[in-house]
C-alpha positions in Angstrom: 27.8 -25.1 25.8 28.1 -22.5 23.6 27.2 -22.9 20.3 30.1 -22.1 17.5 28.9 -20.6 13.9 29.8 -22.3 10.7 28.8 -20.5 7.4 30.1 -22.6 4.6 30.1 -20.8 1.5 26.3 -18.6 2.3 26.2 -15.0 1.7 26.5 -12.5 5.2 24.0 -11.5 6.9 23.4 -7.7 7.1 26.5 -5.7 8.9 23.8 -3.8 10.9 21.4 -5.6 11.7 22.8 -7.8 14.9 19.7 -10.4 15.3 19.1 -10.3 11.1 19.3 -15.0 10.7 21.8 -16.0 8.4 21.5 -17.6 5.3 23.0 -21.4 6.7 20.8 -21.0 10.1 16.9 -21.0 8.1 15.6 -23.7 6.8 16.1 -25.8 2.9 13.6 -24.3 1.9 14.8 -20.6 2.3 18.1 -22.2 0.5 16.7 -23.5 -1.7 14.2 -20.3 -2.8 17.7 -18.2 -2.2 19.4 -21.2 -4.7 16.7 -20.4 -7.3 17.4 -16.6 -7.1 20.5 -16.8 -7.7 20.1 -18.4 -9.8 19.0 -15.6 -12.1 19.4 -12.2 -13.5 15.4 -11.6 -13.3 13.1 -11.0 -11.1 10.7 -14.1 -9.9 7.1 -14.0 -8.4 6.4 -17.5 -6.3 4.4 -18.7 -7.5 8.0 -18.6 -10.9 10.2 -19.9 -8.1 7.3 -22.5 -7.3 7.4 -24.1 -10.8 11.7 -24.6 -9.9 11.6 -26.2 -7.0 9.6 -29.2 -5.2 7.8 -26.5 -2.7 4.5 -26.0 -2.4 3.7 -22.1 -2.9 3.1 -21.8 0.6 6.4 -22.9 1.8 7.7 -20.8 -1.1 6.2 -17.9 -0.1 7.1 -18.9 3.8 10.7 -18.8 2.9 10.6 -16.0 1.0 8.8 -14.5 3.9 12.2 -15.5 6.0 14.9 -14.0 2.9 13.4 -10.7 3.6 13.1 -10.8 7.4 16.9 -11.3 6.9 17.9 -8.3 4.3 19.1 -11.4 1.4 16.0 -10.7 -0.5 14.7 -8.1 -2.0 10.3 -7.3 -3.1 9.1 -4.9 -5.7 5.8 -4.1 -7.6 6.0 -6.9 -11.0 6.7 -3.9 -14.6 3.8 -5.6 -15.7 1.4 -6.2 -13.9 2.2 -3.9 -10.8 -0.5 -6.1 -8.1 1.9 -9.1 -8.2 5.0 -8.7 -6.1 9.0 -9.7 -7.4 11.5 -11.3 -5.7 15.2 -10.6 -6.4 18.8 -10.8 -4.2 19.5 -7.9 -2.6 22.7 -5.9 -4.4 24.6 -6.7 -1.7 24.1 -9.9 -2.0 25.1 -11.1 -4.9 
């Protein structure tokens, strides 16, 4: 039986990828992390994201990886400490 896609107020997937997983098909942890990033105007570290959710740090890191693979979230080096990564929604998702 064919599967029907439903999109409920979720951001669209990138149009170029084809096999990018839309947000509504990701695990609840990825949706929670996306929601945290959606509520802030500045990039956050995985530790900062974890502190704003009941999720374990490892779960947050896995969710960020999934969101990056789907091109929903970008990563950059921290201005204060280039060894640390900060995450933010990609411009196309805001």
